[in-house]
Structure formats: C-alpha cells, structure tokens
N, C-alpha and C positions, 0 to 999 in steps of 0.2 A: 434908717439912721446910718450914719457913717460908722466905720469900725471902731475908732477910738471912743466916741461918745457911747457907743453900744457897750463896750467893755467897761467904761466908767459907770454906766447905768446898772449893769449886772453887779459890778463890785459893791456899789452902795446898797443894793438890795440884799446881797449875800451878807455884807457886814451887819446891817441892821438886824437881819434874821438871826445871825449867829449870836450877836450880843443878847438878843432877847431870849433865845433858846438856852444860852449858858446861864442866865440868871434864874431860869425856871427851876433848876435843881434846888436852889436855895429857897425859893418860894414854896415849892411842893414838899420839900423835906422838913420845913419848919425850922430852918437854921436859926440860931440865936439872933443874928444881926437882922434877918428878915422879920422875925417876930418882934424885935425891938422896934424896927421902922414902922411896921403896920400898927403896933400897940400905940406908939407915939402919935400917930395921926388918927387913931380911933377906929381903925379898920381891921383889926385882928379878930378872928382868922378869916372871916368872909371876904375881906378885901384882898388879902394876900392870895387866896386861892382864886377868887374871881378874876383879879388882874393877871394872874398867872395863866389862866385859861384864855383870856383875851390876847395876851402876848403870844401864846402858842398858836392861836388862830392867825394873828397877824403875821407871824413868822412863816407859817406854811403858805398863806396867800401871797406873800411877798415873792415867793419863788415861782409863782404861776403867772405867766405873762398877762393873761386876761384879767387877773384880780390884783395885780401889783398895786395899782393906784388906790383901790379900796383899802388894801392892807396898809398902805402908806398913810391914808387918812386915819385909820384906826390907830396905827402905831404913833403918829404925831399927836393925837388926842391923849393917848396913854402917857406919852413922854411929857406933854404939856402939864399933865396932872403931877407927874413925878418931879419935874422941875419946879412947879409951883410949891409942892410940899417941902422940897429942899430949901427954897427961898423963904418960906414962911414958918415952918414948924420944925424941920429937921436940922437945917444948916447945910452948908455946902459939904462939910466933913461930917461923916456919920461914924461914930465909934472908932475914930482914928484911922479911917480909910484914905485920908489925904484928898478927899473929894473924888475918888474913883468912881463911885456910883453916880455921882452928879455928872461927871464927864461921860460916862456911858450913856446916860439919858440924853445929854446934849448931842452926842454923836448919832444916836438913833433918831433924834429929832431932825437933825440936819440931813441925814441920809434920806429920811422920809420926805422932807421938803424937796429934795432933788428929784425923787421919784415922781412927786406930784407936778413939778415943773416939766419934766419929760413927758408926762401924760396929760398935759393941758388939753389937747385936742380930744382925747378920750373922755375927759371929765366934762368938757363943754357939750360933747355929744350926748352923754348920759343925762346931763342937766336938761338939755334941750328936749330929749325924749320924755323925761319925767314931767316937764312943764308943758310940753306940747308947743314950744316956742322954737321958731327958726332963727330968731334974732341972736341967740347964743352962738350959732354956727357961723 
C-alpha cells in the first residue's frame, strides 16, 4: 500500500476501535442511558453485556493486521443492528443526545466498510480457501 492510503487505513481502524471501546464503559457499568436503550429493544441486561463483549473483541481484532477484516465484518454487523434499532425502535435521538449515539454507530459502520474494501483480496482469498474454489481469486 502507498503511504497515504496506509495512514488512512490505520486511522479508520483506530477510530472505529476507539469509539467502540469508549462506549464499553457505559455498557459494562450499566449506565442509565445504556440500560434504557437495551430495555427499550428488549435486550437488557444480556444484550447490553453480550454486545459489549463483541464490541471489545472487534476493537482488539481491528488493531491486528491479520484480523482487521474479520473485526470489520463483526463491527459492521453490530453497527447494522444498532442503526436498525435507532431507525425502528429508539429513534435517531435517544434521551436528548442529539443523535450522538446514532452518529457514532454510522461512523463505525463507515470505518468498517472502508477496512473491508481495503481487504478485498484477503476476504476473497479466505472465501476461496473455505469453499475450495479458485474462481474467487
């Protein structure tokens, strides 16, 4: 990779990881806003803790070169769920946050998508290995 794209690639990985790690405090401490969110969607407390654990795993794996694309898939899936909940059950704005949590979910989703695009060759190679097909390469 060239220097500028490599720097951008690392920036989006670190940004997504930092956002997810930052929100873990609220999930794991049982903050009122986090409990409200997961109660509203019918996933309190197991969903709050489970999703927190998955976000922690995704955050760590995003910072490892070999697993960044797997982490991006996990993070994108988690953020798709979060965005879906905002659009269907919670609303964009939750308890007067001005849409901040929604914006964070969108940011992590976009960062994850960028990581996946950068890793297209790795993903195709893994898929070819799993399926035993050379057509993907």
